[in-house]
N, C-alpha and C positions, 0 to 999 in steps of 0.2 A: 639549449634548453635551460640550463642552470642560470644563464644570464637573463633569459626571459622571465623565469620565475622570480629571481631576485628583484628585477626591475618592477614587476607587477606588485610584489610584496611592499616595496618601498612606497610606490604610488598609493597603494591601497591603505597603508598605515596613515599617510597624511590625509587622505580623504576621510578615513574613520575619525581622526582627531577633530577635523573641522565639523563633521556630522554630529559627533558626540557633544560638541560645544553648543551647536544649534539646538539639538534635542534637549540638552539640559536646561537651556534658557527657556525653551517653550514649555517644557513640563513643569518647571518651577513657577511659571506665570499663568498656569491654567486656572488658578483659583486661590482661595485663602486657606492655607494649611491649618489655621487656627480657628476656622469658622465654627467647628463643632464644640470647641472648648469655650467659646464666648457665651454659650448658652448654659454653662454650668453655674451653680450657686456661687455667690461672691466669695465665700470662704475657700472654695476649692479652685476657683478660676485662675487666680494669679499664679499659684504654685504649679498647676498643670500646664499653663501657658509657658511659664519659665522653663519647665522641664523640656517641653517640646522644642522651644526656641533653641535651647542648648543642644538637644539631640540632632536637630536638623540644621543647626548653624544659621538660623534665620537672622541673627544679628549681623551677619556679614553680607557684603554685596554678592550678587549672583555669580559674577565672574570669579570671585575669591572662593566661593563654595564649589564652583566647578573644578578649579585646580586642586583643591583639597580632595575632592572626590576622585579626580584623575590620579593623584598620587597614590591613594589607597587602591584604586582599581588596578593599577599597574602591578601591584603586589598580590592581586587576586582577591582583594577584600572589597565587596560591593556595599559595605556599610550595613545600616539598619534602616528599617522603614519608620514611619512616624509613630508607630505603636511600640517600637523598640525591638521588633523581631529581626533576626539575622536574615538579610536578603540572600546570602549564599545558600542557606538551607531552603528558603522559599524557591530559589532558582533551580536547585537540584530536583525538588519535587515537581516543579512545573515542567522542566525539561523531560523528566521521566514520563509524566502523563501525556505530554505532547507527542513523544516518540511512539507511545502506544497508539494514540488516536490517529495521527496524521501520516506517519511514515508508511504504515501498512496500506492505508488508503491510496497514497501517492504511488507506491510500487505497483499495486494492483491496477490502478488507473493507467499507468504507463504500459504495463505488459498487455492488458486487455485492449487498451486503445490502439496500440501499435498493431496488434494482431488483426483487429477488426478493420483498421485503416488499410492495411496491406491487402487483405482479402477484398475489400471494397474497391481498391484500385485495380486489382487483377480482374474483377468482375464489373468493370466500369459500365454504367448505364443499365445494369441488370436490375431485377426487382430487389435484390439484396442491397445493391448500391443506393437505390432510391430510398429504401426503407432506412438504411443507416444514415443517409444525409438528412432525412426528415427528423429522425429521432435525435440526431446530434444537435440540430438547431433548436429543437424543443427543449432538450435537456440543458443546453447552454443558457437558455433564456429563463429557466426556472429560478425563482428566488430561493436561496438556501434555507431561509427561516420557514418558508411555506412547505418546502420538501420535508424539513425536519418535523414539523407539526403533523403532517400526513403520515410519516413513518411512525411516529409515536402512537398515533391513533390506530392505524391498521397493521403496522408491522410489529407492534408490541401488545397493546391492549386487546385488540380484536384477535390477534394470533394466539395470545396466551389463553383467551377464553375458548378459542377453537380447539386447543390442545386437550381440553377436558374430554372431548369426544371427537377425535380427529378423523372424521369421515369427509371425503371430498365430494361436493355436490356434482350431480350429473352434468350440469351446464359447464362447470369449471373443467371437467374432464374433456368434454367436447371442444371447448375453446382452446384448452392446452394442446390437444391433439392436432387441431387445425393450425395453430401457430407453429408447432413443431414441423408439421408437414410443409407449410409455406417457407419456413426457414431453410429446411434441407433442400427443397426443390429450387430455391433461389440460388443455392450454392452449386448446383449441378451444372456442368457445362455439357450441353447436348441438345438433342431435339426435344419436341414436346412430349414424345412417348417416354423418354428417359426421365424427364421432370415429373410426369404423372406417376411413374413407378416410384420415384423417390418420395413424392408427396404421400402416396398411399402407404408405402412401407413405414415412413417416419410417423405418420398419423396413427397407423395401427399399433405400432410398438409403443408409442407414447400413451395411447388410450389404455392398452392392456396394463402397462406399468402403473399408471395412475389408478386404475381400477383395483389392481392388486394391493397397492399402498392403502387405498381407502378401506377395502374389505378386511385387511389384516390390522388396521389401525397402527401402521408402522411407526408413525410419529410418536405414539405413546411410549414405545420402548424400541428406539431405532438401533440399527447396527447393519454392517455390510455383510458379514459372514465370510467364510472361506471361499465360496464360489465367486462372489463379487470381487473379493480381493485378488484372486487368481486371474479372473477375466480382465480386471482393470490393469494389473501388472503386465500381462502379456499384450493387452491392447496398447498400453503406454510404450512398451518395448518396440512394437511395430511402428507406431507413430513417430517416436523419437529417432529410431534408426532410419526411418524414411527421410527425415529432415537432413540427416548427415550423409546418407549414401544411397537413398532411393529405396524402392520396395523390393528389389531383387534380393534373393537369399545369398548374402555374402557374409564376410567375416564380421563387420559391424553389427549386422542383424543377429548373427549367432551370439555375439558377446552380449547384446542387449537382452536377448531371450534367456541367456544363462543367468544374467543378473536378476531378471524377473523371477526365474525359477528358484534361485537361492533365496531371494527376499521373501517369497511366498512361504517356503519351507521354514525359514527362520522366524516367521511371524508366529508359528506354533511353538517352535523350540524355545523362544524367548518369552513365552507367556508369563512365567513367574517373575521375570525381570520387569516386564511391562505392566504388572498388576498395579503397582504404585511407585513409579520411578521418581527421580528428581530431574531437574533441568540439566544438571551435569551429566546424568546417565543418558538422557536423550541426545545431548550434544556429542557425547563420546560414541554413541551408536551411529550418529550421522558421520562422524569422522572415520569410524571403522568402515562404514558403507563406502565412502569415497575411496579409501585405501584398497579394500577388497575388489571393488568394481574396476578401479584403475588397473589392478593386477590382472583381472579377467580380460580386460581390453588389450592389455599389453601381450598376454599370452595367446589369445585367440586371434588378434588382429594381424599378426604376421608383420612383415617389413613394410609392405605397401599400404596396408589399411590400418596400421596401428593407431594413428592419431584419431581417426574417425571412430574406431572401435572403442578406444578409451573414453572418448566423449559420450558415445551412445550408451556404454555400460554405466558410467557414473551417473548420468542424468536419469537413466532407467532405475538405477538403484535408489536414488533420492526420491524419485516419483513413487516407487513402490513403498518406501519408508513413509512418505506422506500419506498414502492410502491407509497404511496400517495405523498411523497416528490418528487419522480421522475416525477409523473404525473403533479404536479404543475410547476416544472421546464420546462417540455416539453410544457405546455400551454403558457409559456412566451417566447418560442423559436422564434416565428415569429417576435414579437416585438423587441427582442434583435438582431436578424439577420438584421432587417432593420436599427437599430441604429448603427450598425458597417459596413454599406454598403455591406451587404451580405457576409461578411467574418467571420463567427462565430468561425471557427477553426483557431487559430493563430499559426504562425510559430516561433515567437520570443517573449521573455519577459514573465513576470509573470502576467501582467494585462494590460488592455488598459489605456493609460495615461489619467487622468482627467475624467474617465468615471463615469457618474452618472445614477442611475436607481433604480428600485425596488430591494427588497431582492433577488427575483428569477432571475432578470436580472444580478445582480452582481454575483450571484452563477454561472450562465451560463458563465459569463465572466471568472471566475476562472477556470471552467471546460474546456472551450475552450483553455485556455493557458496551462492547465495541461495535456490535453489529449495526445498529441504527446510524450512529454518526459516521461510521465508515461508509455505509451505503449512500448517505447523503453527499459526502465528499466525492465519492467515486462517480456518482451520477453526473455531477457538474464537471469534474475534471476529465471524465472519459470523453466527453464531446470534443474538448480541445485537442486531445491527443489523436482522436480518430480523424478529425479534419486535417490536422497537420500531417499525419502519416499518409493519408490518402493523397494529398496534394504533392507531398515530397516524392512518393513512389511514382505518381503519374509523370512528374517531371523527369525523374531518373530513367524510367522505362523508355523514354523517347530519345535518350542520348545515343551517340554513335557507338560507344563501346558496348552497350547492351545489344544493339543491332548486330555488331560484329560477333559478339559471343553466340548469338543465335545462328548467324550465318556459318559459324565454324561447326555447327551441329551439336553444341552442348545441350544437355537436357534442360528443360524449362526450370526444374527445381534448382539446378546449379546456377542458371542465369539469374533467378530471383534471389536466392539466398546468398550467393557469393559475390555477385556483381552489382545488382540493383540495391538490395537491402542495405548493404554496408554503407554505400554513399547516400542512400535515402535517410540514414540515421543522423546525418550531420545537423539538419535543422532541429530534429527532435532532441539532440544532445543539448542544444542551447536552451530549449524550453524546459527539459528535465532538470538541468543544472540550476536554473533560476527557481523552479518549483521546489527542489530539495532545499535550496537555501532559504526560501521564504517560509516553507512549512515548519521549519524549526521555530519560527515565531508564532506558531499555532494558528488556529482558525477561530477568530474571535466570535463570530456569529454562531458557528456550530457549537462551540464550547458553551455559549450562553444558553442556547436552546436545550442542550442535553446536560447541562449542569456539571460540566467538567471544569475543574480548577487547574488550569494549565497555563501555558505562556500567554495566551490571549488575556486570561483573567489577570495575570500579573501586570500587563500593560494598562488595561482598563482601570484597574484599582489604583495604579500610580497616577494616572491622569485625573481620575475623579477626585482623588484626595490631594492633588497638587503636591505629590511626593515624588521627587526625581529618582530616588534610590531604586525602587523596583522597576520603574520605566526605563532607567538607564541600563539595568541588568538585562532586561529584555532586548534593548537596542544593541548592546555590545554583542550578545550571543547571536542575534539574528544578522547583524551586519557582518560579523566575522564569518558566519556560515555562508552568506552570499558571496563574499570574497573568495573563500576556499573553493566552493563548488563551481564558481565561474572559472577559476584557474584550472580545476579538473576538466572542465569542458574544453578549454583551450588545448590542453594536453591531449584530450581524447580526439580532437580534430586531426592531429597529426597521425594518430593510430588508424583512424577510420579512412583517411584519404592521404596516401603517401605524398601526394603533390603539395600538401600543406606543410610548410616548414616554419618552425618557431625559432626566432633568433632574438 
């Protein structure tokens, strides 16, 4: 393994050196870096041009400028741009903005896409499968700039106007109930009667819920409340423990239910701490949740079920903490909406300039600015992961070892989660590693539509101004990220499939 990593690093370093030279030459020859100065009055023109020539070393050949840049870059100094700004500072700000915008969207697209793809594969040729296939192809073909404009109009402008009096029209309630009924009935495995029951139940519950939200104008002052927190926690405990050990009442189930109960009680006991915490306090509470829930799983799981009990308890505890986090943010929504003149969903930028507020209000401000670009990126990426996951699972489910596992009498949950899913992740690992590497470079079109100054803006600015310094900073970070994540993918192959050996 160490020999493989060392060999890959050496090869990658040489490839990056060659790529940086090509990129430097191309970016330096995209235009005239002195074009804007040639339009200045004669008195200022010569001095300004001389200053920029000295700053950008334009009096040297391009290859000499490259080696001077390379020598500085090896020490961590990416130089200055043509205006004299430190590129290192610009790079830090750009990477921070990109991490906020793209990483969350990529993680959500991977998780949701894989889940939908697996369900679609297990329900092959069902109504759900056909709907997912159609939706994936439509989403994949949508131009991101068009999606962004629609989201700005209807997801921000119209939605903010609707929040003034948030009552849901009757037609929307009916359509929402029908869509929910169709979704649940397509997931049910059974005869027509079972599907009709699922359709009627899901439609009725959705209609009642939407009607209650409309009559109470819940969106004006939202919140989950203790009942919803408790139901969500215990529902999450049942679902999470079912993934690890099935639906029977066993030790992992008891550990998960205990974690949900303790988390629900602590949501009230920690109310003073959660009134206006800091990020450090939230991270400390998350770490304490992992430790306490791991202890619960260790004590309740016994010898035979300890591993599954620990996993079920820890994930249940984190899920319950996430529900409590969302509830606290929703409770602060009314105050935040008033502080931004009733426009909580933003159409441009990464944050409200000079905004001051509590931790929850600042979190809502970040969410309000992230919501639309994240939705746009997820919509396009989700289709790719859904199709890859479906195809991979269909291929794996027909393998001999899966048929053998079923013939041995293993439960379908075990066959899917432990035998098929793990091997089905190998193609997805390649795609995810490439995506994580490339998203560090930002999303140029999305950033332009939503006015984000991130990595994409750094590249476009460098190319438009024939300024190699910011463009090369972008390229080094993006290229290095692709190398690292592809190496992580290679290592993950050996973990996912023991038959793969790296040497």
